[in-house]
C-alpha positions, 0 to 999 in steps of 0.5 A: 774489464782489465781486472777480469783479464788480470788473472788470465794474464798471470796464469798465462805468464805462469804457463810460459815460465813453466814451459821454460823452466819445468819447475812448478815452484819457480813458476808459481813464485815468478808469476806471483811476483809478476802478478803483484808488481806495480806495473801490472797491477796498475794496468789491470785496475786502470781504465786503459788498454794495456792489459789486452795487448799484454794478453796477446803478447804473452799468448804469442810467447806461449805459442812460441814455446808450444811449437806453434806455427811462426805464422800464427805467432806473428798474427797474435803478436800483430793483434797486440800491436794493433790494439796498442801501438807501443807494443811494436817495441817488443818486436826486437825482443821477440825476434831475439827470442825466436832466434835464440830458442829455435832449433833449426833455421834460426836466422830464417825463422827470426827473419820470417817472423819480423817480416810477417809481423811488420807486413801484417801490421802495416797491411792492417793500418793501410787497410784501415786507412783506406776504409777510413777514406784516406786516398793518398799515401800522405793522408795515410801517413798523416793519419798514422802519425796523428799524435805527432802531427796534431799537437796531441803530444806536442812537437816531436823533440828530445825533450818529450823523450824525458817526459815519457821516461818520467811517466814510465818511472812514475807508473812503475815506481810511484806507488812504492815511493808513495808508500815509503813517503807515507812511512817516513811521514808517520815515523817523523810525526811519531818522534815530534814531542 
């Protein structure tokens, strides 16, 4: 299903760049670079959940540059976070975007966006936890921190940070490194008498 949303994500990225730069050629080139990047390509062909929240995140950015309501932007961003929790890491960048590109009440709009996004996310998680049957705050916290408490990722330590960084490096750069390795292997084998 990710491969079917891949062109939509690239097209949405094109419209965002076009709204920012007002330059068709630059928008086409930038969206092609984005579309054929190793990370996005991997997101679209893997059977993972990364392409859906990326679509919501880009749609939130598109809504911002379309002068939509800050409430609607926060709701769409919250959908990306609810779909894949790591997208909460995009919140500081979006708050900076709201602050930098707002024409009036910059600080107020940035603050309102961050409070709305965090409130909606926490509210949805609390509601889901209560519906799931969690009755106390400690049960909800344990449920939210499932991966760190149940041994799925191991204990929370600084060492896991390096494993995550190595995984991200492999995700974005391993296809290129593998191609370079295959080229060098072919070149070395062609020189052997």
